[in-house]
All heavy atoms as TSV, in Angstrom:
chain	resi	resn	atom	element	x	y	z
A	1	MET	N	N	109.065	113.927	95.050
A	1	MET	CA	C	108.923	112.675	95.862
A	1	MET	C	C	108.133	111.612	95.177
A	1	MET	O	O	107.161	111.869	94.512
A	1	MET	CB	C	108.101	112.989	97.139
A	1	MET	CG	C	107.954	111.833	98.038
A	1	MET	SD	S	106.878	111.936	99.363
A	1	MET	CE	C	107.199	113.550	100.045
A	2	ASP	N	N	108.662	110.394	95.060
A	2	ASP	CA	C	108.081	109.298	94.476
A	2	ASP	C	C	106.932	108.760	95.372
A	2	ASP	O	O	106.909	108.935	96.587
A	2	ASP	CB	C	109.176	108.082	94.346
A	2	ASP	CG	C	108.563	107.006	93.523
A	2	ASP	OD1	O	107.417	107.145	92.962
A	2	ASP	OD2	O	109.199	105.920	93.495
A	3	ILE	N	N	105.819	108.373	94.758
A	3	ILE	CA	C	104.707	107.883	95.569
A	3	ILE	C	C	105.043	106.849	96.440
A	3	ILE	O	O	104.441	106.647	97.462
A	3	ILE	CB	C	103.608	107.480	94.529
A	3	ILE	CG1	C	102.134	107.384	95.315
A	3	ILE	CG2	C	103.845	106.105	93.884
A	3	ILE	CD1	C	101.745	108.794	95.802
A	4	ASN	N	N	106.009	105.961	96.178
A	4	ASN	CA	C	106.446	104.839	97.140
A	4	ASN	C	C	107.260	105.327	98.252
A	4	ASN	O	O	107.525	104.601	99.216
A	4	ASN	CB	C	107.235	103.764	96.373
A	4	ASN	CG	C	106.044	102.818	95.628
A	4	ASN	OD1	O	105.083	102.605	96.013
A	4	ASN	ND2	N	106.489	102.443	94.450
A	5	GLU	N	N	107.596	106.699	98.253
A	5	GLU	CA	C	108.454	107.210	99.369
A	5	GLU	C	C	107.548	108.000	100.283
A	5	GLU	O	O	108.002	108.553	101.302
A	5	GLU	CB	C	109.501	108.226	98.843
A	5	GLU	CG	C	110.447	107.532	97.974
A	5	GLU	CD	C	111.402	108.677	97.299
A	5	GLU	OE1	O	111.161	109.853	97.559
A	5	GLU	OE2	O	112.237	108.240	96.523
A	6	SER	N	N	106.191	107.990	99.998
A	6	SER	CA	C	105.250	108.653	100.796
A	6	SER	C	C	105.252	108.045	102.226
A	6	SER	O	O	105.483	106.832	102.537
A	6	SER	CB	C	103.783	108.415	100.315
A	6	SER	OG	O	102.838	108.910	101.062
A	7	ASN	N	N	104.934	108.854	103.344
A	7	ASN	CA	C	104.857	108.331	104.708
A	7	ASN	C	C	103.557	107.471	104.962
A	7	ASN	O	O	103.397	106.947	105.955
A	7	ASN	CB	C	104.740	109.601	105.640
A	7	ASN	CG	C	106.306	110.294	105.532
A	7	ASN	OD1	O	107.192	109.594	105.268
A	7	ASN	ND2	N	106.293	111.561	105.977
A	8	SER	N	N	102.546	107.673	103.979
A	8	SER	CA	C	101.283	106.948	104.309
A	8	SER	C	C	101.376	105.554	103.594
A	8	SER	O	O	101.576	105.450	102.355
A	8	SER	CB	C	100.124	107.780	103.552
A	8	SER	OG	O	98.964	106.993	103.525
A	9	PRO	N	N	101.130	104.431	104.485
A	9	PRO	CA	C	101.215	103.118	103.942
A	9	PRO	C	C	100.087	102.788	102.970
A	9	PRO	O	O	100.171	101.999	102.082
A	9	PRO	CB	C	101.241	102.220	105.107
A	9	PRO	CG	C	100.675	103.107	106.213
A	9	PRO	CD	C	101.033	104.623	105.876
A	10	ALA	N	N	98.953	103.547	103.047
A	10	ALA	CA	C	97.858	103.228	102.202
A	10	ALA	C	C	98.217	103.829	100.734
A	10	ALA	O	O	97.511	103.438	99.805
A	10	ALA	CB	C	96.600	104.034	102.650
A	11	ARG	N	N	99.216	104.626	100.513
A	11	ARG	CA	C	99.425	105.081	99.190
A	11	ARG	C	C	100.646	104.365	98.582
A	11	ARG	O	O	101.233	104.875	97.651
A	11	ARG	CB	C	99.663	106.499	99.268
A	11	ARG	CG	C	98.436	107.379	99.623
A	11	ARG	CD	C	98.587	108.688	99.508
A	11	ARG	NE	N	97.466	109.496	99.829
A	11	ARG	CZ	C	97.232	110.711	100.084
A	11	ARG	NH1	N	98.227	111.582	99.834
A	11	ARG	NH2	N	96.181	111.219	100.521
A	12	GLN	N	N	101.174	103.399	99.001
A	12	GLN	CA	C	102.321	102.722	98.701
A	12	GLN	C	C	101.856	101.557	97.788
A	12	GLN	O	O	101.125	100.566	98.216
A	12	GLN	CB	C	103.279	102.098	99.713
A	12	GLN	CG	C	103.860	103.335	100.471
A	12	GLN	CD	C	104.860	102.816	101.448
A	12	GLN	OE1	O	104.962	101.639	101.611
A	12	GLN	NE2	N	105.454	103.733	102.198
A	13	PHE	N	N	102.099	101.529	96.540
A	13	PHE	CA	C	101.629	100.478	95.475
A	13	PHE	C	C	102.863	100.021	94.720
A	13	PHE	O	O	103.846	100.652	94.556
A	13	PHE	CB	C	100.605	101.091	94.484
A	13	PHE	CG	C	99.440	101.479	95.128
A	13	PHE	CD1	C	99.175	102.928	95.436
A	13	PHE	CD2	C	98.480	100.681	95.672
A	13	PHE	CE1	C	97.946	103.329	96.044
A	13	PHE	CE2	C	97.287	101.111	96.223
A	13	PHE	CZ	C	97.025	102.390	96.489
A	14	ASN	N	N	102.711	98.648	94.416
A	14	ASN	CA	C	103.846	98.025	93.713
A	14	ASN	C	C	103.180	97.446	92.353
A	14	ASN	O	O	101.991	97.129	92.311
A	14	ASN	CB	C	104.482	96.956	94.440
A	14	ASN	CG	C	105.184	97.518	95.645
A	14	ASN	OD1	O	106.042	98.345	95.588
A	14	ASN	ND2	N	104.811	97.002	96.824
A	15	ILE	N	N	103.960	97.286	91.396
A	15	ILE	CA	C	103.390	96.706	90.131
A	15	ILE	C	C	102.931	95.272	90.463
A	15	ILE	O	O	103.575	94.454	91.280
A	15	ILE	CB	C	104.566	96.647	89.043
A	15	ILE	CG1	C	104.910	98.061	88.671
A	15	ILE	CG2	C	104.060	95.773	87.816
A	15	ILE	CD1	C	105.985	98.245	87.597
A	16	GLY	N	N	101.678	94.944	90.049
A	16	GLY	CA	C	101.155	93.625	90.348
A	16	GLY	C	C	100.225	93.684	91.446
A	16	GLY	O	O	99.484	92.674	91.639
A	17	ASP	N	N	100.030	94.693	92.220
A	17	ASP	CA	C	99.096	94.812	93.324
A	17	ASP	C	C	97.667	94.860	92.762
A	17	ASP	O	O	97.345	95.405	91.654
A	17	ASP	CB	C	99.304	96.089	94.188
A	17	ASP	CG	C	100.593	96.139	95.077
A	17	ASP	OD1	O	101.060	94.942	95.125
A	17	ASP	OD2	O	100.817	97.100	95.476
A	18	LEU	N	N	96.755	94.130	93.402
A	18	LEU	CA	C	95.373	94.093	93.067
A	18	LEU	C	C	94.624	95.321	93.799
A	18	LEU	O	O	94.868	95.475	94.935
A	18	LEU	CB	C	94.706	92.775	93.338
A	18	LEU	CG	C	93.309	92.628	92.966
A	18	LEU	CD1	C	93.364	92.558	91.349
A	18	LEU	CD2	C	92.820	91.216	93.512
A	19	VAL	N	N	93.996	96.151	93.018
A	19	VAL	CA	C	93.434	97.459	93.575
A	19	VAL	C	C	91.969	97.544	93.129
A	19	VAL	O	O	91.595	96.980	92.040
A	19	VAL	CB	C	94.291	98.658	93.203
A	19	VAL	CG1	C	95.583	98.473	93.882
A	19	VAL	CG2	C	94.422	98.832	91.675
A	20	ARG	N	N	91.299	98.421	93.813
A	20	ARG	CA	C	89.912	98.790	93.344
A	20	ARG	C	C	89.886	100.278	93.358
A	20	ARG	O	O	90.358	101.097	94.088
A	20	ARG	CB	C	88.961	98.405	94.480
A	20	ARG	CG	C	87.525	98.697	94.115
A	20	ARG	CD	C	86.483	98.240	95.093
A	20	ARG	NE	N	86.696	98.631	96.421
A	20	ARG	CZ	C	86.276	99.631	96.970
A	20	ARG	NH1	N	85.689	100.648	96.227
A	20	ARG	NH2	N	86.542	100.018	98.335
A	21	ASN	N	N	89.293	100.821	92.306
A	21	ASN	CA	C	89.066	102.201	92.026
A	21	ASN	C	C	87.610	102.322	91.630
A	21	ASN	O	O	87.199	102.237	90.540
A	21	ASN	CB	C	89.932	102.752	90.779
A	21	ASN	CG	C	89.572	104.230	90.440
A	21	ASN	OD1	O	89.181	104.431	89.287
A	21	ASN	ND2	N	89.796	105.130	91.287
A	22	GLY	N	N	86.746	102.661	92.697
A	22	GLY	CA	C	85.427	102.722	92.577
A	22	GLY	C	C	84.786	101.344	92.186
A	22	GLY	O	O	85.080	100.446	92.812
A	23	PRO	N	N	84.078	101.326	91.006
A	23	PRO	CA	C	83.589	99.969	90.638
A	23	PRO	C	C	84.684	99.128	89.813
A	23	PRO	O	O	84.273	98.089	89.484
A	23	PRO	CB	C	82.381	100.318	89.689
A	23	PRO	CG	C	82.746	101.683	89.220
A	23	PRO	CD	C	83.404	102.299	90.248
A	24	HIS	N	N	85.712	99.698	89.622
A	24	HIS	CA	C	86.852	99.114	88.779
A	24	HIS	C	C	87.826	98.376	89.701
A	24	HIS	O	O	88.415	98.881	90.580
A	24	HIS	CB	C	87.555	99.963	87.891
A	24	HIS	CG	C	86.639	100.825	87.130
A	24	HIS	ND1	N	85.986	100.444	86.003
A	24	HIS	CD2	C	86.191	102.215	87.264
A	24	HIS	CE1	C	85.255	101.491	85.484
A	24	HIS	NE2	N	85.409	102.485	86.206
A	25	VAL	N	N	88.077	97.163	89.243
A	25	VAL	CA	C	89.048	96.297	90.015
A	25	VAL	C	C	90.146	96.040	88.911
A	25	VAL	O	O	89.808	95.683	87.817
A	25	VAL	CB	C	88.535	94.856	90.537
A	25	VAL	CG1	C	89.401	94.045	91.089
A	25	VAL	CG2	C	87.439	95.284	91.532
A	26	GLY	N	N	91.413	96.211	89.391
A	26	GLY	CA	C	92.504	95.958	88.412
A	26	GLY	C	C	93.817	95.690	88.996
A	26	GLY	O	O	93.820	95.470	90.264
A	27	THR	N	N	94.869	95.528	88.190
A	27	THR	CA	C	96.170	95.334	88.615
A	27	THR	C	C	97.080	96.550	88.381
A	27	THR	O	O	96.949	97.073	87.321
A	27	THR	CB	C	96.712	94.135	87.852
A	27	THR	OG1	O	95.788	93.040	88.070
A	27	THR	CG2	C	98.106	93.667	88.342
A	28	VAL	N	N	97.851	96.921	89.271
A	28	VAL	CA	C	98.754	98.064	89.075
A	28	VAL	C	C	99.960	97.660	87.955
A	28	VAL	O	O	100.428	96.620	88.105
A	28	VAL	CB	C	99.523	98.485	90.346
A	28	VAL	CG1	C	100.576	99.507	90.079
A	28	VAL	CG2	C	98.486	98.857	91.391
A	29	THR	N	N	99.916	98.381	86.963
A	29	THR	CA	C	100.884	98.183	85.828
A	29	THR	C	C	101.988	99.180	85.890
A	29	THR	O	O	103.054	99.013	85.157
A	29	THR	CB	C	100.240	98.099	84.530
A	29	THR	OG1	O	99.607	99.505	84.327
A	29	THR	CG2	C	99.240	97.005	84.407
A	30	ASP	N	N	101.965	100.369	86.439
A	30	ASP	CA	C	103.063	101.319	86.559
A	30	ASP	C	C	102.765	102.294	87.664
A	30	ASP	O	O	101.648	102.531	88.027
A	30	ASP	CB	C	103.160	101.980	85.151
A	30	ASP	CG	C	104.360	102.972	85.107
A	30	ASP	OD1	O	105.380	102.703	85.915
A	30	ASP	OD2	O	104.446	104.019	84.479
A	31	VAL	N	N	103.827	102.703	88.379
A	31	VAL	CA	C	103.771	103.642	89.474
A	31	VAL	C	C	104.492	104.831	89.156
A	31	VAL	O	O	105.720	104.772	89.089
A	31	VAL	CB	C	104.208	103.054	90.826
A	31	VAL	CG1	C	104.028	103.975	91.949
A	31	VAL	CG2	C	103.481	101.785	91.127
A	32	GLY	N	N	103.857	106.039	88.880
A	32	GLY	CA	C	104.488	107.259	88.557
A	32	GLY	C	C	104.658	108.076	89.688
A	32	GLY	O	O	104.310	107.803	90.861
A	33	SER	N	N	105.174	109.403	89.521
A	33	SER	CA	C	105.319	110.151	90.682
A	33	SER	C	C	103.956	110.814	91.084
A	33	SER	O	O	103.917	111.305	92.118
A	33	SER	CB	C	106.240	111.379	90.156
A	33	SER	OG	O	105.803	112.048	89.025
A	34	VAL	N	N	102.893	110.927	90.145
A	34	VAL	CA	C	101.708	111.584	90.545
A	34	VAL	C	C	100.560	110.574	90.340
A	34	VAL	O	O	99.682	110.400	91.197
A	34	VAL	CB	C	101.384	112.791	89.673
A	34	VAL	CG1	C	100.016	113.331	90.040
A	34	VAL	CG2	C	102.445	113.861	90.095
A	35	LEU	N	N	100.613	109.729	89.326
A	35	LEU	CA	C	99.516	108.871	88.752
A	35	LEU	C	C	100.045	107.433	88.921
A	35	LEU	O	O	101.122	107.093	88.791
A	35	LEU	CB	C	98.902	109.119	87.421
A	35	LEU	CG	C	98.359	110.502	87.322
A	35	LEU	CD1	C	97.998	110.832	85.802
A	35	LEU	CD2	C	97.055	110.630	88.176
A	36	VAL	N	N	98.945	106.503	89.068
A	36	VAL	CA	C	99.174	105.096	89.008
A	36	VAL	C	C	98.414	104.554	87.935
A	36	VAL	O	O	97.267	104.891	87.784
A	36	VAL	CB	C	98.725	104.405	90.379
A	36	VAL	CG1	C	98.846	102.942	90.300
A	36	VAL	CG2	C	99.413	105.056	91.674
A	37	ALA	N	N	99.170	103.730	87.101
A	37	ALA	CA	C	98.402	103.096	85.968
A	37	ALA	C	C	97.923	101.713	86.354
A	37	ALA	O	O	98.595	100.922	87.027
A	37	ALA	CB	C	99.478	102.956	84.697
A	38	ILE	N	N	96.615	101.393	86.090
A	38	ILE	CA	C	96.075	100.204	86.296
A	38	ILE	C	C	95.578	99.548	85.255
A	38	ILE	O	O	95.207	100.335	84.124
A	38	ILE	CB	C	95.032	100.142	87.503
A	38	ILE	CG1	C	93.782	101.003	87.099
A	38	ILE	CG2	C	95.727	100.689	88.759
A	38	ILE	CD1	C	92.636	100.726	88.077
A	39	THR	N	N	95.401	98.245	85.060
A	39	THR	CA	C	94.566	97.608	83.910
A	39	THR	C	C	93.498	96.806	84.589
A	39	THR	O	O	93.807	96.024	85.462
A	39	THR	CB	C	95.523	96.689	83.092
A	39	THR	OG1	O	96.563	97.424	82.555
A	39	THR	CG2	C	94.703	96.008	81.999
A	40	THR	N	N	92.281	97.142	84.172
A	40	THR	CA	C	91.059	96.571	84.824
A	40	THR	C	C	90.992	95.111	84.377
A	40	THR	O	O	91.701	94.595	83.433
A	40	THR	CB	C	89.850	97.154	84.507
A	40	THR	OG1	O	89.556	97.111	83.097
A	40	THR	CG2	C	89.841	98.767	84.900
A	41	VAL	N	N	90.139	94.336	85.086
A	41	VAL	CA	C	90.013	92.950	84.769
A	41	VAL	C	C	89.346	92.770	83.360
A	41	VAL	O	O	89.411	91.754	82.691
A	41	VAL	CB	C	89.165	92.150	85.820
A	41	VAL	CG1	C	89.880	92.044	87.186
A	41	VAL	CG2	C	87.767	92.889	85.977
A	42	MET	N	N	88.775	93.885	82.915
A	42	MET	CA	C	88.056	93.773	81.522
A	42	MET	C	C	89.206	94.206	80.470
A	42	MET	O	O	88.904	94.291	79.202
A	42	MET	CB	C	86.890	94.816	81.334
A	42	MET	CG	C	85.806	94.498	82.389
A	42	MET	SD	S	85.009	92.901	81.921
A	42	MET	CE	C	84.104	93.409	80.524
A	43	GLY	N	N	90.429	94.597	80.961
A	43	GLY	CA	C	91.582	94.823	80.065
A	43	GLY	C	C	91.629	96.284	79.675
A	43	GLY	O	O	92.423	96.597	78.836
A	44	THR	N	N	90.793	97.207	80.320
A	44	THR	CA	C	90.977	98.644	79.984
A	44	THR	C	C	92.016	99.215	80.867
A	44	THR	O	O	91.995	99.187	82.059
A	44	THR	CB	C	89.557	99.285	80.318
A	44	THR	OG1	O	88.607	98.592	79.695
A	44	THR	CG2	C	89.694	100.791	79.925
A	45	PRO	N	N	93.034	99.974	80.208
A	45	PRO	CA	C	94.021	100.765	81.021
A	45	PRO	C	C	93.517	102.072	81.619
A	45	PRO	O	O	92.577	102.663	80.982
A	45	PRO	CB	C	95.106	101.044	80.059
A	45	PRO	CG	C	94.364	100.975	78.636
A	45	PRO	CD	C	93.190	100.144	78.797
A	46	ARG	N	N	93.803	102.459	82.832
A	46	ARG	CA	C	93.271	103.637	83.501
A	46	ARG	C	C	94.464	104.229	84.286
A	46	ARG	O	O	95.339	103.523	84.791
A	46	ARG	CB	C	92.267	103.237	84.480
A	46	ARG	CG	C	91.017	102.689	83.825
A	46	ARG	CD	C	89.946	102.104	84.913
A	46	ARG	NE	N	89.428	103.387	85.756
A	46	ARG	CZ	C	88.479	104.273	85.317
A	46	ARG	NH1	N	87.859	103.995	84.286
A	46	ARG	NH2	N	88.195	105.104	86.203
A	47	MET	N	N	94.557	105.520	84.257
A	47	MET	CA	C	95.456	106.310	84.983
A	47	MET	C	C	94.670	106.848	86.170
A	47	MET	O	O	93.603	107.532	85.895
A	47	MET	CB	C	96.174	107.427	84.278
A	47	MET	CG	C	96.961	106.910	83.052
A	47	MET	SD	S	98.333	105.933	83.621
A	47	MET	CE	C	99.384	107.214	84.327
A	48	VAL	N	N	95.075	106.699	87.443
A	48	VAL	CA	C	94.336	107.173	88.601
A	48	VAL	C	C	95.210	107.763	89.685
A	48	VAL	O	O	96.380	107.423	89.693
A	48	VAL	CB	C	93.458	106.119	89.284
A	48	VAL	CG1	C	92.409	105.471	88.280
A	48	VAL	CG2	C	94.331	104.856	89.590
A	49	CYS	N	N	94.607	108.654	90.430
A	49	CYS	CA	C	95.404	109.184	91.593
A	49	CYS	C	C	95.471	108.126	92.621
A	49	CYS	O	O	94.515	107.347	92.956
A	49	CYS	CB	C	94.627	110.320	92.115
A	49	CYS	SG	S	94.467	111.680	91.016
A	50	PRO	N	N	96.567	108.033	93.411
A	50	PRO	CA	C	96.776	106.874	94.372
A	50	PRO	C	C	95.753	106.986	95.581
A	50	PRO	O	O	95.338	106.007	96.082
A	50	PRO	CB	C	98.314	107.110	94.865
A	50	PRO	CG	C	98.609	108.369	94.305
A	50	PRO	CD	C	97.925	108.785	93.227
A	51	TRP	N	N	95.297	108.279	95.850
A	51	TRP	CA	C	94.313	108.323	96.959
A	51	TRP	C	C	92.886	107.902	96.662
A	51	TRP	O	O	92.180	107.683	97.353
A	51	TRP	CB	C	94.351	109.733	97.587
A	51	TRP	CG	C	93.954	110.733	96.549
A	51	TRP	CD1	C	92.789	111.168	96.033
A	51	TRP	CD2	C	94.963	111.459	95.776
A	51	TRP	NE1	N	92.995	112.212	95.114
A	51	TRP	CE2	C	94.330	112.430	94.802
A	51	TRP	CE3	C	96.417	111.660	95.743
A	51	TRP	CZ2	C	94.857	113.339	94.087
A	51	TRP	CZ3	C	97.059	112.484	94.955
A	51	TRP	CH2	C	96.235	113.262	94.102
A	52	GLU	N	N	92.713	107.512	95.290
A	52	GLU	CA	C	91.453	106.955	94.829
A	52	GLU	C	C	91.471	105.372	94.821
A	52	GLU	O	O	90.416	104.763	94.664
A	52	GLU	CB	C	91.019	107.567	93.386
A	52	GLU	CG	C	90.924	108.893	93.225
A	52	GLU	CD	C	90.791	109.486	91.879
A	52	GLU	OE1	O	91.170	108.647	90.969
A	52	GLU	OE2	O	90.291	110.572	91.693
A	53	LEU	N	N	92.680	104.877	95.094
A	53	LEU	CA	C	92.798	103.408	95.090
A	53	LEU	C	C	92.661	102.782	96.454
A	53	LEU	O	O	93.162	103.320	97.509
A	53	LEU	CB	C	94.132	103.004	94.446
A	53	LEU	CG	C	94.305	103.293	92.958
A	53	LEU	CD1	C	95.742	103.032	92.649
A	53	LEU	CD2	C	93.325	102.695	92.120
A	54	VAL	N	N	92.076	101.697	96.439
A	54	VAL	CA	C	92.085	100.834	97.634
A	54	VAL	C	C	92.851	99.515	97.263
A	54	VAL	O	O	92.419	98.779	96.366
A	54	VAL	CB	C	90.603	100.502	98.032
A	54	VAL	CG1	C	90.520	99.534	99.288
A	54	VAL	CG2	C	89.828	101.782	98.478
A	55	GLN	N	N	93.810	99.125	98.094
A	55	GLN	CA	C	94.588	97.937	97.914
A	55	GLN	C	C	93.774	96.769	98.334
A	55	GLN	O	O	93.368	96.774	99.441
A	55	GLN	CB	C	95.974	97.935	98.471
A	55	GLN	CG	C	96.749	96.812	98.143
A	55	GLN	CD	C	98.230	97.049	98.598
A	55	GLN	OE1	O	98.493	97.973	99.113
A	55	GLN	NE2	N	99.056	96.173	98.086
A	56	LEU	N	N	93.520	95.725	97.480
A	56	LEU	CA	C	92.767	94.582	97.895
A	56	LEU	C	C	93.692	93.463	98.407
A	56	LEU	O	O	94.829	93.295	97.888
A	56	LEU	CB	C	92.007	93.997	96.737
A	56	LEU	CG	C	90.999	95.054	96.082
A	56	LEU	CD1	C	90.309	94.414	94.913
A	56	LEU	CD2	C	90.022	95.443	97.057
A	57	ARG	N	N	93.274	92.824	99.334
A	57	ARG	CA	C	94.047	91.647	99.954
A	57	ARG	C	C	93.219	90.353	99.542
A	57	ARG	O	O	92.074	90.194	99.778
A	57	ARG	CB	C	94.196	91.808	101.466
A	57	ARG	CG	C	94.756	93.096	101.865
A	57	ARG	CD	C	96.264	92.848	102.079
A	57	ARG	NE	N	96.824	94.187	102.717
A	57	ARG	CZ	C	97.913	94.740	102.270
A	57	ARG	NH1	N	98.494	94.233	101.238
A	57	ARG	NH2	N	98.380	95.983	102.814
A	58	LEU	N	N	94.067	89.368	99.154
A	58	LEU	CA	C	93.328	88.116	98.841
A	58	LEU	C	C	93.287	87.213	100.109
A	58	LEU	O	O	94.270	87.261	100.814
A	58	LEU	CB	C	94.142	87.242	97.686
A	58	LEU	CG	C	94.154	88.031	96.316
A	58	LEU	CD1	C	94.940	87.320	95.366
A	58	LEU	CD2	C	92.714	88.203	95.887
A	59	ALA	N	N	92.318	86.512	100.231
A	59	ALA	CA	C	92.261	85.607	101.440
A	59	ALA	C	C	93.165	84.487	101.231
A	59	ALA	O	O	93.300	83.969	100.120
A	59	ALA	CB	C	90.783	85.051	101.582
A	60	ALA	N	N	93.813	83.999	102.321
A	60	ALA	CA	C	94.712	82.837	102.262
A	60	ALA	C	C	93.921	81.519	101.905
A	60	ALA	O	O	92.771	81.292	102.480
A	60	ALA	CB	C	95.467	82.708	103.522
A	61	PRO	N	N	94.365	80.734	101.135
A	61	PRO	CA	C	93.729	79.418	100.746
A	61	PRO	C	C	93.674	78.613	101.989
A	61	PRO	O	O	94.629	78.546	102.843
A	61	PRO	CB	C	94.531	78.718	99.658
A	61	PRO	CG	C	95.848	79.558	99.610
A	61	PRO	CD	C	95.620	80.922	100.253
A	62	GLN	N	N	92.585	77.798	102.167
A	62	GLN	CA	C	92.424	76.921	103.278
A	62	GLN	C	C	92.655	75.506	103.074
A	62	GLN	O	O	92.366	75.036	102.015
A	62	GLN	CB	C	91.158	77.147	104.003
A	62	GLN	CG	C	90.960	78.582	104.377
A	62	GLN	CD	C	89.837	78.733	105.399
A	62	GLN	OE1	O	89.424	77.692	105.957
A	62	GLN	NE2	N	89.404	79.890	105.618
């Protein structure tokens, strides 16, 4: 089962999503069947489990 086919909306990620993994904030660069690749704002690539990620939402400009 692909991670984007999961029944849990919290585990659905798309390339380009802004996410947080503990103290690390980054952008999703690849979505695999088990791991999600992110690149932090410092430029470091990381492979993480989707349940460790929190999807960030940007506030709408006013």
